[in-house]
Each structure stands twice: as structure tokens, then as C-alpha cells.
N, C-alpha and C positions, 0 to 999 in steps of 0.2 A: 760661655758666660765668663769663665776665668781661664787663664792660660799662663803664658810666659809674661815677662816684663812687668813684674809686680811693682806697685807704687810704694816706695819706702816711706814717704812722708804722710801716709794715710793715718788719720785719727778716727777711732770708733768711739762714739759717745751715745748717751741717751738722747732720744728724740725730744723735741720741745714743740709746743703748739705753733710757734712761728715757722716750723719746717713744712707745714702743710702746702703752701704755694709751690715750694720747690719739688715736693713729692708729686704734686699734680703735674708739673711741667715734665718731670722725668717720665711719669706714666703716660702722659699724652704723646711724648716722642715714641714710646714703645708701642702703644695701642692705637693711637690716632683718635682717642676719645678724651673729652674733658670730664673727669670724675671728681671735681673739686668737692662737692657736697659729701661724697662717699669718704674721701680722704680726710676731710675736716672732722667728720663724725667718728671715723675709725681712730684717728689720732686722739681726739678728745676722750673717747672711751678707753683707749690704751693707756693714757696718762692719768685719767681720773678715777677709774673704777678698780684699780688694783694697787696694793701696796708694793707689789713686785712688778717693776717695769722691765719688760723684756723687749720692747721695741727700740731698735738702735739705728743710728745713722752713721755714715762714713763720710768724713770730710777730707778734702784735699785743699790745702792752702786756705782754710776757712770757708770752703764752698762745699755744700752737700752734694755728694756724687753717688750715694747709694743708701739703701735702708732695708731693714727687715722689720715687719710689724707682726705682732702675735699677741697671744693671751694665754693665761693659765686657766685650766678648767679642772674642777674638782667634782668627782663622782659622775662624770658624764657617761652616758650609755652603759651604766652598770659597772664602770671601772672605779674601784674604791680609791686608787691612788691619783694624785694630781698628774696632769699631763700638760705639756706645753704645746700650743698650736701655732704653727707658722703659717700665716695666711697671705703674706705678701713679701716678696723679695724683689727689690728694684735696684738696677745698676744703670747709671747714665750710659747711653750707648757709646759716648766718646771715651769712656773708661772701661768698656767691656774687654775682658781678656787680660786684665791687669791685677787680679787678685782682690778686687773690691768685695765681690760676693763671698769669696772664701774667707776673707778677714772678718766680715760681718757674721758669717755662720760660725766660725771658730770662737769669736767673742761671745756670741749668743750661747753656744753649747757650754762654754766654760762657766758663764754666769749661771746657767740652769743647774749645772752640776753642783755649784757652790750652794745653791738653795735646796739641794737634795732632790731635784726633779730628775727622774730616770728616763723619761721618754719625750721626744719631740716628734710631732706628727704634722703632716701637711697633705694636701690633695693637689694633684697635678693632672691636667688633661693628658690623655694617652698620646696625643699627637704633638705635645710640646717636647720634641726630641732633645733640644739643647738643654732645657731645664731638667729633664729627666736624667740626662748624662751628668750634669753638674751635681744634682742631688745624689745620684748613684756614687759618684767619686767621693762625695762627702760622707758616705756610709749609709744613706737611706736605703731601705729595702721595702718591698710591699708589706703592708700591715696584714695581720691575720684576720682582718675584718673586711666585709664587703660594704661599700657605700651603695645604698639602694635609693632610687628616686621614683616618685610617682608624679607624673604631670597632671595637674588639676585643670581641666578645661572648664571654662565658664558654662553654666547650664544654659541651654537654648530656650527653655520654656518660659517665655514672657519676661525675661530679665532685661531691663533697659539700662542698667548701671554699667558704665564702662569698666573693663577689667582692672584698670589702674585705680578706679575709685571704689571698688567693691571689696577690697581685701579685708579691711577691718571695720566693716559696717554691719549693723544688725541684719540688713537685707542679705548679706553674704553668708550668714550663719543659718543652717537648717533649723527650723523651728523645734525639732525634736531635742536639740541640745540647749535651747534657750530657756531661762527661767527668770522670773522677775522682770527687771527692766523698768520698774516704776520710777517715779520721780525721786531723784537723788540716789537711787540704789545702784545705778549702773547695770551692767549685764553680768550675770554669773553663769558659768558653764556647769552643767550637772551631767552625770553619766546618762547615756542613752538608756541603758538597761538598769532599772531600779529594782531593788529587792522588793518582792511582794510583801504586803502587810500580812501578818499571820493572824 
């Protein structure tokens, strides 16, 4: 990701909403997919939902060549202190190996320290060897926590709702956790196990 031949005229700055199309193009070159809706939404949340903006872009001669996107979380997973989450790092393939990723990460960590943030966390697929090496050189180590995942398969018993359509619909929620739902009340979730009346 980064190596010799650093770019001296690189400028690291805060991302702005107008950067979304360029981020999409860089990502598309790297992944072969167009994720414009995801990047537009992610950038909008990163710039609008926090007073602390930790998403940065790297420019070369006024042209965006890399970015890091992240967020701050407070009290997540029982951790009382704030933690920074790095969820995207992009470097234009034409600028790979020239210090863009390292400059972005160094600026990000310097900014986080200035805000009193003590930890930066990210997740990486185990087979992304180049990214793992890059992050390892930057000082990242495995966290003392496990990420667990449960794949939720659609129920086969008489459901005709497509999996993409059933995520946030009343039909997708087991009746044991639904309450109310009358006109204007919306849905509210209640515990499955209620205390018995004495």
C-alpha cells in the first residue's frame, strides 16, 4: 500500500460532500463495484453527525488521491471511553506505494490524540495481506476482543417476502417481540420474557 517514493506535495484535509464521486471512482478501481449510494451516505453521516470530523482526504495538485473514513463511538460494547473506528482507507492505485496511506493515517492519529482519543480500531479480512501488513507497520495489533457473527437465514415456512424486502418490515419480526402497531403508534419492541405479575 505504501513504500518508497513518497509524494512531497501531498495535502491532507477534511473531506467534504463533493468528494463522494471521486471516492466512488477510487473504490470502483479497487473493487470493481460501484458503491456510490454507500459512499454518499457514509460521507454524509461522517460530516453531519459528529462535531469531531475524523474523515480525511489526501490531495495531490488539487486532485483527491486517497481518503480515510471513520467515526467516534462512545460507550460501545460496554467500553466507557470513546474509541475511533476506521472503516475505510482508500488510495488511488496510481499513487500506491508513495506514502498516501501513511500520511492519511499519521494525520488521523495525530488529530485523534489532540482530541484525547486513546484508541483507533478497524476490522480487516484475514486474507487482505497487503492491508494487514500496512496496518501492522502502522502499529495496529489484534484487539483483545473477538468479532462474532451469526448468519440469519430467511425462514422457509411460508414466507414470500424477498430477503432484501423483509429486513425492516413487521412481517420480518417474530410476533413474540411485537407490541402495539396500531394506527399512528408505530411498532415498539418489548422483551420476550416479561416479569410475571405478582
